[in-house]
C-alpha positions as CSV (number, residue, x, y, z in Angstrom):
1,M,31.5,115.8,10.6
2,L,35.1,114.9,10.2
3,S,37.2,117.4,12.2
4,L,40.3,117.3,10.5
5,R,38.7,117.4,7.0
6,Q,41.4,118.6,4.3
7,R,44.2,118.4,6.8
8,V,47.7,116.8,5.9
9,A,49.2,115.2,8.7
10,L,52.7,113.9,8.9
11,V,53.1,111.2,11.6
12,T,56.8,110.2,11.9
13,G,57.3,106.8,13.3
14,G,54.0,105.8,12.2
15,G,54.2,102.4,11.3
16,R,53.7,100.6,14.6
17,G,52.8,101.0,18.3
18,I,52.0,104.6,19.2
19,G,52.6,105.9,15.9
20,A,50.1,103.5,14.2
21,A,47.4,104.5,16.5
22,I,48.1,108.0,16.3
23,A,47.9,107.7,12.3
24,R,44.9,105.8,12.2
25,R,42.8,108.2,14.6
26,L,43.6,111.2,12.5
27,A,42.8,109.7,9.5
28,A,39.5,108.4,11.1
29,E,38.8,112.2,11.9
30,G,39.3,112.9,8.2
31,A,42.9,113.9,7.9
32,E,45.1,113.0,5.0
33,V,47.9,110.8,6.9
34,V,51.6,110.3,5.9
35,I,53.7,108.0,7.9
36,T,57.2,107.5,8.1
37,Y,59.1,104.2,8.8
38,V,62.7,102.8,9.1
39,R,62.7,99.0,8.0
40,N,59.3,97.4,8.4
41,T,57.6,97.8,5.0
42,D,55.0,95.2,6.0
43,E,53.7,96.9,9.3
44,A,53.9,100.3,7.8
45,S,51.8,99.1,4.8
46,R,49.2,97.5,7.2
47,V,48.8,101.0,8.5
48,V,48.0,102.7,5.1
49,D,46.0,99.8,3.9
50,D,44.0,99.9,7.0
51,I,43.4,103.7,6.4
52,R,42.5,103.1,2.8
53,R,40.1,100.6,3.3
54,A,38.4,102.6,5.8
55,G,37.9,105.4,3.0
56,G,41.0,107.6,4.0
57,K,43.8,108.9,2.2
58,S,47.2,107.6,3.1
59,A,50.9,107.1,2.3
60,M,54.1,106.2,3.6
61,V,57.7,107.3,3.3
62,Q,60.9,105.2,4.4
63,V,63.5,107.2,6.1
64,D,66.0,106.9,8.8
65,A,65.6,109.5,11.3
66,A,69.2,109.2,12.1
67,D,70.1,110.5,8.8
68,A,69.4,114.5,8.3
69,A,69.6,115.0,4.8
70,A,66.7,112.0,4.4
71,V,64.7,113.9,7.1
72,V,64.7,117.2,4.8
73,R,64.0,115.3,2.0
74,S,60.9,113.1,3.4
75,V,59.4,116.7,4.5
76,E,60.1,118.0,0.8
77,Q,58.5,115.0,-1.0
78,V,55.4,114.9,1.3
79,A,54.9,118.9,0.7
80,N,55.4,118.2,-3.1
81,D,52.9,115.3,-3.2
82,F,50.3,116.8,-0.7
83,G,51.0,120.5,-1.3
84,R,50.9,121.5,2.5
85,I,51.1,120.1,5.8
86,D,48.8,121.1,8.5
87,I,49.9,118.7,11.7
88,L,53.0,117.3,12.2
89,V,53.5,114.4,15.0
90,N,57.0,114.1,16.0
91,N,56.6,110.6,17.2
92,A,60.0,108.8,15.8
93,G,62.1,107.8,18.5
94,F,65.3,105.5,19.7
95,M,65.7,103.6,22.9
96,D,68.8,101.4,23.5
97,L,67.4,98.3,24.9
98,S,70.5,96.4,25.2
99,G,70.8,96.6,28.7
100,T,74.4,98.2,28.5
101,S,75.4,100.0,31.7
102,F,75.9,103.7,31.8
103,A,79.9,103.5,32.1
104,D,79.9,101.0,28.9
105,I,77.1,103.0,26.6
106,P,79.2,103.7,23.1
107,L,79.5,106.7,21.6
108,E,77.5,105.2,18.6
109,T,74.6,104.7,20.6
110,V,74.8,108.2,22.3
111,Q,75.0,109.9,18.7
112,Q,71.9,107.9,17.2
113,T,69.6,108.6,20.5
114,I,70.4,112.4,20.1
115,D,70.3,112.2,16.2
116,V,66.8,110.5,16.3
117,N,65.1,111.8,19.4
118,I,66.4,115.3,19.5
119,R,68.1,116.3,16.2
120,A,65.2,114.7,13.7
121,A,62.3,116.3,15.8
122,F,64.1,119.7,15.4
123,L,64.6,119.4,11.8
124,Y,61.0,118.2,11.1
125,A,59.6,120.9,12.8
126,Q,62.1,123.7,11.3
127,R,61.0,122.2,7.6
128,V,57.7,121.5,8.1
129,S,57.1,125.1,9.3
130,A,58.1,126.3,6.0
131,F,55.0,124.3,4.5
132,M,52.7,124.7,7.2
133,P,50.0,127.0,6.9
134,D,49.2,129.4,9.6
135,G,47.1,128.0,12.3
136,G,48.6,124.7,11.8
137,R,49.8,122.2,14.7
138,I,53.1,120.6,15.9
139,I,52.8,117.8,18.5
140,N,55.9,116.3,20.2
141,I,55.9,112.9,21.9
142,G,58.1,113.0,24.9
143,S,58.2,110.7,27.6
144,C,57.4,110.8,31.5
145,L,61.1,109.6,31.7
146,G,61.8,112.9,30.4
147,K,60.4,114.6,33.6
148,Q,61.3,111.7,36.3
149,I,64.2,109.1,36.4
150,P,62.8,106.2,38.3
151,A,66.1,104.0,38.4
152,A,69.1,103.5,36.6
153,G,69.5,102.8,33.2
154,V,67.3,105.2,31.2
155,T,69.7,108.2,31.7
156,L,70.4,108.7,27.9
157,Y,66.8,108.2,26.9
158,G,65.4,110.4,29.6
159,M,67.9,113.4,28.5
160,S,66.9,113.2,25.0
161,K,63.3,113.3,26.0
162,A,64.1,116.2,28.4
163,A,65.3,117.7,25.3
164,I,62.1,117.9,23.7
165,G,60.5,119.8,26.3
166,G,62.6,122.6,25.9
167,L,62.2,122.3,21.9
168,T,58.3,122.3,22.7
169,R,58.4,125.5,24.6
170,G,61.1,127.2,22.2
171,L,58.7,126.2,19.2
172,A,55.5,127.7,20.7
173,R,57.4,131.1,21.0
174,E,59.1,130.7,17.6
175,L,55.6,130.3,15.6
176,G,53.2,132.0,18.0
177,A,52.6,134.9,15.6
178,R,51.6,132.3,13.1
179,R,49.0,130.9,15.3
180,I,50.8,127.5,15.0
181,L,50.4,125.7,18.2
182,V,53.2,123.3,19.4
183,N,52.7,121.2,22.4
184,Q,53.8,117.9,23.8
185,I,52.5,114.8,25.2
186,S,54.2,112.8,27.6
187,P,53.3,109.2,27.8
188,G,53.9,106.8,30.8
189,P,53.7,103.2,30.3
190,I,52.2,102.0,27.1
191,D,51.2,98.8,26.0
192,T,53.4,98.3,22.6
193,D,55.5,95.4,21.4
194,M,58.5,97.6,22.7
195,N,57.1,97.8,26.4
196,P,54.3,94.9,26.7
197,V,52.3,95.0,29.9
198,D,54.0,91.4,30.4
199,G,57.6,92.8,30.0
200,I,60.6,92.4,32.3
201,S,59.8,95.7,34.1
202,A,56.3,95.9,33.7
203,E,55.4,95.0,37.3
204,F,57.9,97.9,38.5
205,Q,56.2,100.5,35.9
206,R,52.8,99.4,36.8
207,S,53.6,100.3,40.3
208,R,54.5,103.9,39.7
209,T,51.2,104.6,38.3
210,A,48.4,105.9,40.3
211,L,46.0,103.8,38.5
212,G,47.8,100.7,38.4
213,H,47.5,99.7,34.9
214,Y,49.2,100.1,31.6
215,G,47.7,102.9,28.9
216,L,47.0,102.0,25.4
217,P,48.2,103.5,22.0
218,S,44.8,104.6,21.6
219,D,44.9,106.8,24.7
220,I,48.0,108.8,23.3
221,A,46.4,109.0,20.1
222,S,43.3,110.7,21.8
223,A,45.3,113.0,23.4
224,V,47.0,113.9,19.8
225,Y,43.4,114.2,18.3
226,F,42.5,116.7,20.8
227,L,45.8,119.0,20.4
228,A,45.2,118.6,16.8
229,S,41.5,119.7,16.5
230,S,39.9,123.1,17.0
231,Q,39.4,122.2,20.9
232,S,43.1,123.3,21.8
233,E,43.0,126.8,20.1
234,Y,44.4,128.4,23.2
235,I,46.9,125.8,24.0
236,T,50.4,126.2,23.1
237,G,54.0,125.4,24.7
238,A,52.0,122.8,27.0
239,D,53.2,119.5,28.2
240,I,50.5,117.0,28.6
241,A,51.3,113.8,30.8
242,V,49.3,110.7,29.8
243,D,50.8,108.6,31.9
244,G,48.4,107.1,34.4
245,G,49.6,109.4,37.0
246,T,53.2,108.3,37.0
247,T,54.9,111.6,37.5
248,A,51.8,112.9,39.7
């Protein structure tokens, strides 16, 4: 039996990497899945096409998460097209990979990080909850860097992901009376095109895990599925580390 059948899931940043794996897994479990993406239409189309070829229902919406008005419009579009949103996965994120030193990070980069990683997550949760039936799910994707900063160079990103913890706990209180469960998943080093197993910092990241290796996007997708399913009925406000023991 498909445990998420007749559920509508919105996965932000679902066109690639972890978001794409989440979208495919939720669809495989029966959910109708809508993904958002920023620029790469071909990547997003591949995810939607894969889901449809497997017999699922999927759609995509182009939206820049740094644009607050676009975020609001995207939620309204999905709600109008599908009638409801049962599951929200706040996955879209931004990380400055330029290597700029802390003292030289420009205001524009600070603002984009805050807008995408914090404000968009808040707005998606706020707007989606208006269309979400009681008993829905909000799953925020944080990061192990929101709990532990292992070295210089990730302060801005770590700060933004630490804020997701506060958002998750607050929303669990705000929406608990409606039995909407709000939880967070904090990935560690996951093999994606943005953080490949053969990347420049891969050996350092691998050395910090207890298991000695990177995880896969499917590892995060499995945790998301668990929190989206009926198996998590008494879990809310939690932060689940899927990091190979990085923060152990």
